[in-house]
C-alpha positions as CSV (number, residue, x, y, z in Angstrom):
1,X,-40.9,77.4,-4.3
2,X,-41.0,74.2,-2.5
3,X,-38.8,71.2,-3.3
4,X,-38.6,67.4,-2.5
5,X,-35.5,66.7,-0.4
6,X,-34.2,63.3,-0.6
7,X,-31.9,61.8,2.1
8,X,-29.5,58.7,1.8
9,X,-29.9,56.3,4.6
10,X,-26.6,55.6,6.2
11,X,-24.6,57.8,3.8
12,X,-21.0,58.4,4.7
13,X,-20.6,61.4,2.2
14,X,-19.6,63.7,5.3
15,X,-17.0,61.6,6.4
16,X,-15.6,61.3,2.9
17,X,-15.4,65.0,2.3
18,X,-13.6,65.2,5.8
19,X,-10.9,62.9,4.9
20,X,-10.5,63.1,1.0
21,X,-8.6,66.3,1.2
22,X,-5.6,64.8,3.2
23,X,-2.4,65.6,1.2
24,X,-4.1,68.3,-1.1
25,X,-2.1,71.6,-0.9
26,X,-4.1,74.4,0.4
27,X,-2.2,77.5,-0.6
28,X,-4.9,79.8,-1.8
29,X,-5.8,83.4,-1.1
30,X,-9.4,82.1,-0.8
31,X,-8.6,79.7,2.0
32,X,-6.3,82.2,3.9
33,X,-9.6,84.6,3.9
34,X,-12.1,81.8,5.0
35,X,-11.8,78.9,7.3
36,X,-12.5,75.6,5.9
37,X,-16.2,74.4,5.6
38,X,-16.7,70.6,5.9
39,X,-19.4,70.9,3.5
40,X,-17.2,71.7,0.7
41,X,-14.7,69.6,-1.2
42,X,-12.2,71.6,-3.1
43,X,-10.4,70.9,-6.4
44,X,-7.4,72.8,-7.3
45,X,-5.1,73.4,-10.3
46,X,-2.7,76.2,-11.0
47,X,-5.6,77.8,-13.0
48,X,-8.7,76.9,-11.3
49,X,-10.3,76.3,-7.9
50,X,-13.7,74.4,-7.7
51,X,-15.8,74.0,-4.6
52,X,-18.0,71.1,-4.7
53,X,-21.0,70.1,-2.5
54,X,-21.7,66.4,-2.5
55,X,-24.5,66.6,-0.1
56,X,-26.4,69.6,-1.9
57,X,-27.2,67.7,-5.1
58,X,-23.5,67.6,-6.5
59,X,-23.8,71.4,-6.8
60,X,-20.9,73.6,-7.2
61,X,-20.4,76.4,-4.6
62,X,-17.7,78.5,-6.5
63,X,-15.6,78.4,-9.7
64,X,-12.5,80.8,-9.3
65,X,-9.8,81.2,-11.9
66,X,-6.4,82.7,-11.6
67,X,-6.0,85.4,-14.4
68,X,-2.8,86.5,-16.1
69,X,-1.8,89.1,-13.3
70,X,-2.1,86.4,-10.8
71,X,-5.2,87.6,-9.3
72,X,-8.1,84.9,-8.3
73,X,-11.3,85.9,-9.7
74,X,-14.8,84.4,-9.5
75,X,-16.0,83.1,-12.8
76,X,-19.0,81.1,-11.5
77,X,-21.4,83.0,-9.1
78,X,-20.1,82.5,-5.5
79,X,-22.5,80.8,-3.1
80,X,-23.2,82.6,0.2
81,X,-22.3,80.5,3.0
82,X,-25.8,80.8,4.4
83,X,-27.3,79.2,1.2
84,X,-24.8,76.2,0.8
85,X,-27.7,73.9,1.4
86,X,-29.9,75.4,-1.6
87,X,-28.7,74.3,-5.0
88,X,-30.9,76.8,-6.6
89,X,-28.6,79.6,-5.1
90,X,-25.4,77.8,-5.9
91,X,-22.9,78.6,-8.7
92,X,-23.9,75.8,-10.8
93,X,-26.1,72.2,-10.3
94,X,-26.7,69.4,-12.5
95,X,-30.4,68.5,-13.8
96,X,-31.2,64.8,-13.9
97,X,-32.9,62.9,-15.4
98,X,-34.5,66.1,-17.3
99,X,-33.3,69.4,-17.8
100,X,-35.7,72.6,-16.9
101,X,-39.5,71.9,-16.9
102,X,-42.3,69.5,-17.1
103,X,-45.6,71.2,-17.6
104,X,-48.0,70.6,-14.7
105,X,-45.6,67.8,-13.7
106,X,-47.4,65.5,-16.0
107,X,-44.8,63.2,-17.6
108,X,-46.3,61.2,-20.6
109,X,-44.5,58.3,-22.2
110,X,-45.5,55.1,-23.9
111,X,-49.0,56.0,-23.8
112,X,-49.2,56.4,-20.1
113,X,-48.8,59.4,-17.9
114,X,-47.1,60.0,-14.5
115,X,-47.9,62.8,-12.2
116,X,-44.7,64.3,-10.9
117,X,-44.6,66.5,-7.8
118,X,-45.1,70.2,-8.9
119,X,-42.1,71.6,-7.3
120,X,-41.6,74.7,-9.3
121,X,-43.2,78.1,-8.3
122,X,-44.8,78.1,-11.9
123,X,-46.7,74.7,-11.2
124,X,-44.1,72.8,-13.2
125,X,-41.8,69.8,-12.1
126,X,-38.3,71.7,-12.5
127,X,-34.7,70.9,-13.0
128,X,-34.7,67.0,-12.5
129,X,-35.0,65.0,-9.6
130,X,-31.5,65.2,-7.9
131,X,-30.7,68.7,-6.7
132,X,-31.5,67.9,-3.1
133,X,-30.1,64.4,-2.9
134,X,-26.8,63.5,-1.2
135,X,-24.4,62.1,-3.6
136,X,-21.4,59.6,-2.7
137,X,-17.8,60.4,-3.3
138,X,-16.7,57.4,-5.4
139,X,-13.2,58.8,-6.5
140,X,-11.1,61.7,-5.6
141,X,-7.7,63.3,-6.5
142,X,-6.4,66.9,-5.8
143,X,-8.0,67.9,-9.1
144,X,-11.0,65.6,-9.8
145,X,-13.7,64.0,-8.1
146,X,-16.5,61.6,-9.1
147,X,-19.7,61.6,-7.5
148,X,-22.7,58.8,-7.8
149,X,-26.4,58.8,-6.8
150,X,-28.2,55.5,-7.1
151,X,-32.0,56.1,-6.7
152,X,-32.8,52.4,-6.2
153,X,-32.7,52.7,-2.3
154,X,-34.2,56.1,-2.1
155,X,-38.0,57.0,-1.1
156,X,-39.6,59.9,-2.6
157,X,-37.5,60.6,-5.6
158,X,-39.5,62.8,-8.2
159,X,-39.2,60.3,-11.0
160,X,-41.0,57.0,-11.6
161,X,-38.2,54.9,-12.7
162,X,-34.7,54.0,-10.9
163,X,-31.6,55.1,-12.3
164,X,-28.0,55.7,-11.3
165,X,-26.1,58.7,-12.2
166,X,-22.6,59.8,-12.0
167,X,-21.0,63.3,-12.1
168,X,-17.2,63.9,-12.7
169,X,-15.7,67.1,-12.1
170,X,-11.9,67.6,-13.5
171,X,-9.4,70.2,-13.7
172,X,-6.7,69.9,-16.3
173,X,-4.8,73.0,-17.3
174,X,-6.9,75.7,-18.4
175,X,-10.1,73.4,-18.4
176,X,-12.8,72.6,-16.1
177,X,-14.6,69.4,-17.5
178,X,-18.0,68.1,-16.3
179,X,-19.1,64.6,-17.3
180,X,-22.4,63.5,-16.4
181,X,-24.0,59.8,-17.0
182,X,-27.4,58.3,-16.4
183,X,-28.1,54.4,-16.5
184,X,-31.2,52.7,-16.3
185,X,-31.5,50.2,-13.5
186,X,-35.0,49.5,-13.7
187,X,-36.9,46.7,-15.5
188,X,-38.7,49.0,-18.2
189,X,-37.5,51.8,-20.7
190,X,-37.9,55.4,-19.6
191,X,-37.2,58.8,-21.3
192,X,-34.3,60.9,-20.0
193,X,-32.1,63.9,-20.4
194,X,-29.8,65.9,-18.4
195,X,-27.9,69.2,-18.1
196,X,-26.1,71.4,-16.0
197,X,-26.9,75.0,-14.8
198,X,-23.8,77.1,-14.4
199,X,-24.2,80.7,-13.4
200,X,-21.2,82.9,-15.0
201,X,-20.3,86.3,-13.3
202,X,-21.0,89.4,-15.6
203,X,-17.6,91.0,-14.5
204,X,-14.6,89.1,-13.0
205,X,-13.8,90.8,-9.8
206,X,-11.2,89.6,-7.6
207,X,-12.5,87.2,-4.9
208,X,-13.7,88.6,-1.8
209,X,-13.2,92.1,-3.1
210,X,-16.6,93.0,-2.2
211,X,-17.2,94.2,-5.7
212,X,-18.7,91.0,-7.2
213,X,-22.6,91.5,-7.7
214,X,-24.3,88.6,-6.0
215,X,-27.9,87.3,-5.8
216,X,-29.6,90.5,-5.1
217,X,-30.8,93.4,-7.5
218,X,-27.9,95.5,-8.8
219,X,-28.5,98.9,-10.6
220,X,-27.8,98.3,-14.3
221,X,-25.2,101.3,-14.2
222,X,-23.0,99.2,-12.0
223,X,-23.1,96.0,-14.3
224,X,-21.9,97.5,-17.6
225,X,-22.9,95.8,-20.7
226,X,-21.4,92.5,-19.8
227,X,-19.3,90.3,-21.9
228,X,-19.4,89.5,-25.5
229,X,-21.3,86.2,-26.4
230,X,-20.5,84.2,-29.5
231,X,-23.0,81.6,-29.8
232,X,-23.1,79.5,-32.9
233,X,-26.7,78.2,-32.6
234,X,-28.9,78.5,-35.9
235,X,-32.3,77.6,-34.4
236,X,-34.4,78.3,-31.3
237,X,-37.9,77.7,-29.9
238,X,-41.0,79.7,-29.3
239,X,-41.8,79.1,-25.7
240,X,-45.0,79.4,-23.7
241,X,-44.7,79.6,-20.1
242,X,-40.8,78.8,-20.5
243,X,-41.6,75.7,-22.3
244,X,-41.3,74.9,-26.0
245,X,-44.7,75.0,-28.0
246,X,-43.4,72.9,-30.9
247,X,-40.3,72.1,-33.0
248,X,-37.3,74.5,-33.2
249,X,-37.7,77.4,-35.6
250,X,-36.0,80.7,-35.9
251,X,-33.5,82.1,-33.2
252,X,-35.2,84.6,-31.0
253,X,-33.9,88.0,-31.6
254,X,-33.1,88.5,-27.9
255,X,-31.1,85.4,-27.7
256,X,-29.4,85.8,-31.3
257,X,-25.6,85.9,-30.6
258,X,-24.4,84.4,-33.9
259,X,-22.8,87.9,-34.5
260,X,-20.9,88.2,-31.4
261,X,-22.1,91.3,-29.2
262,X,-22.3,92.2,-25.6
263,X,-24.8,90.5,-23.3
264,X,-26.5,93.8,-22.5
265,X,-29.4,94.4,-20.3
266,X,-32.3,92.7,-21.7
267,X,-34.1,89.7,-20.2
268,X,-33.1,86.5,-21.8
269,X,-34.6,83.0,-21.1
270,X,-34.4,81.0,-24.3
271,X,-33.5,77.5,-25.8
272,X,-31.1,77.3,-28.7
273,X,-30.3,74.4,-30.9
274,X,-28.6,73.5,-34.2
275,X,-25.1,74.2,-32.7
276,X,-22.1,74.3,-35.3
277,X,-20.2,71.1,-34.5
278,X,-16.7,71.6,-33.4
279,X,-17.3,75.5,-32.6
280,X,-17.5,76.4,-29.0
281,X,-19.8,79.0,-27.4
282,X,-17.4,82.0,-26.6
283,X,-17.7,84.4,-23.7
284,X,-15.1,87.3,-23.9
285,X,-14.5,89.6,-21.1
286,X,-12.5,92.8,-21.4
287,X,-11.6,93.9,-18.1
288,X,-9.5,91.7,-17.4
289,X,-9.1,90.1,-20.9
290,X,-10.4,86.7,-20.5
291,X,-11.9,84.3,-22.9
292,X,-13.9,81.4,-21.7
293,X,-14.9,78.7,-24.5
294,X,-17.8,76.3,-23.6
295,X,-17.3,73.0,-25.6
296,X,-19.9,70.4,-25.5
297,X,-20.4,66.8,-26.5
298,X,-23.0,66.1,-29.3
299,X,-25.5,64.6,-26.8
300,X,-25.8,68.5,-25.5
301,X,-27.9,69.3,-28.6
302,X,-29.5,72.3,-26.8
303,X,-28.2,75.4,-24.9
304,X,-30.4,77.5,-22.5
305,X,-29.3,81.2,-22.4
306,X,-30.5,83.1,-19.3
307,X,-30.2,86.6,-18.1
308,X,-32.2,88.1,-15.6
309,X,-32.4,91.8,-15.3
310,X,-30.2,93.6,-12.7
311,X,-28.2,90.8,-11.7
312,X,-24.6,90.2,-11.6
313,X,-24.8,86.9,-13.3
314,X,-26.1,85.1,-16.3
315,X,-26.5,81.4,-17.2
316,X,-25.1,79.4,-20.4
317,X,-26.6,75.8,-19.6
318,X,-25.4,72.7,-21.7
319,X,-28.6,70.4,-21.8
320,X,-29.6,67.5,-23.9
321,X,-33.3,68.3,-24.2
322,X,-35.6,71.4,-24.8
323,X,-37.7,72.4,-22.0
324,X,-41.0,70.6,-21.9
325,X,-39.2,68.1,-24.1
326,X,-41.0,65.0,-22.7
327,X,-44.5,66.0,-23.9
328,X,-43.1,66.8,-27.4
329,X,-41.2,63.6,-27.7
330,X,-44.3,61.7,-26.7
331,X,-46.2,63.8,-29.5
332,X,-43.7,62.6,-32.1
333,X,-42.0,66.2,-32.4
334,X,-38.4,65.6,-33.9
335,X,-35.4,66.9,-32.3
336,X,-36.4,67.3,-28.7
337,X,-33.1,66.0,-27.5
338,X,-35.1,63.4,-25.2
339,X,-33.5,60.0,-25.4
340,X,-34.9,56.6,-24.2
341,X,-32.8,54.3,-22.2
342,X,-33.5,50.5,-22.1
343,X,-32.8,48.5,-18.9
344,X,-29.0,48.5,-18.6
345,X,-28.3,51.2,-21.1
346,X,-26.6,54.6,-20.3
347,X,-25.8,57.7,-21.8
348,X,-22.8,60.0,-21.0
349,X,-21.8,63.5,-22.1
350,X,-19.0,66.0,-21.2
351,X,-18.8,69.8,-21.3
352,X,-15.9,71.9,-20.9
353,X,-15.2,75.5,-19.7
354,X,-11.8,76.3,-21.3
355,X,-10.2,79.6,-20.0
356,X,-7.8,81.8,-21.8
357,X,-6.0,85.0,-20.6
């Protein structure tokens, strides 16, 4: 897969990362095991440790939780140090100004069509236009950071309109909250969406134990059946080449977790919608007993479930729009989740991972 890489001229992110951590406590078994990496900006609370990568598309390198027995465990897929520059191999990454794929990289809007770089291995434009950009730290505390990307001064952005995006990661008690915004700073309206791509571990092994399955293939017998998923989504999409072929319909059987049951070993790559208001997506681990509730603002009208075979991770992705949503929106299909921003208009959404146990 080839990717467009964007560099901010005169960026001071590296210097910010080197200085913003002053005064922040560093009492952590994780830090005792490994020397500090200047690419990482680590947020900490009593329950969470979150490694942020401002220069790698505002991606996350790791998300660790402390369970009831006092042990730090990887909840998000940890990123190998040799892959910290590759957001696709990270623990999570933002997708702005669209989620997932655009077929053949052709973006239709208002009667015109723009050709984007086809940077997916399947010939699509994939996962937005910000993954390889260097984001600026605009605010920082011990437990929160806000990052900004202004595309006005960048060259080669894989989107035909100028926008500013902000992402705030914040730890508060048992919760990690992620807030994303996008603002139109161009002179004409444009269609947009956003999302996040968190990879969750199938098992909650202690940090650096050597027993956490990573990016490579793992025998199914070592993975177990995975956590129990409870996903209150009542519609889904028929997908062609991982993109919606029309409006939402029945929930695909392989992705139907309205009756909670273990993740299992089947391949899943589906888009769900019609989520019950006020009811979280719930992920329940049994060893140790940990529950993760995914709570989303209404702007996240869609959810992508992805579970590859023989991997130690799966993805639960809060997203605004369905895969291939721009083409469906232009064709007048309702419920795509795509929104249109007028010049000066913005849109914001927050999702939260709340841990119990």
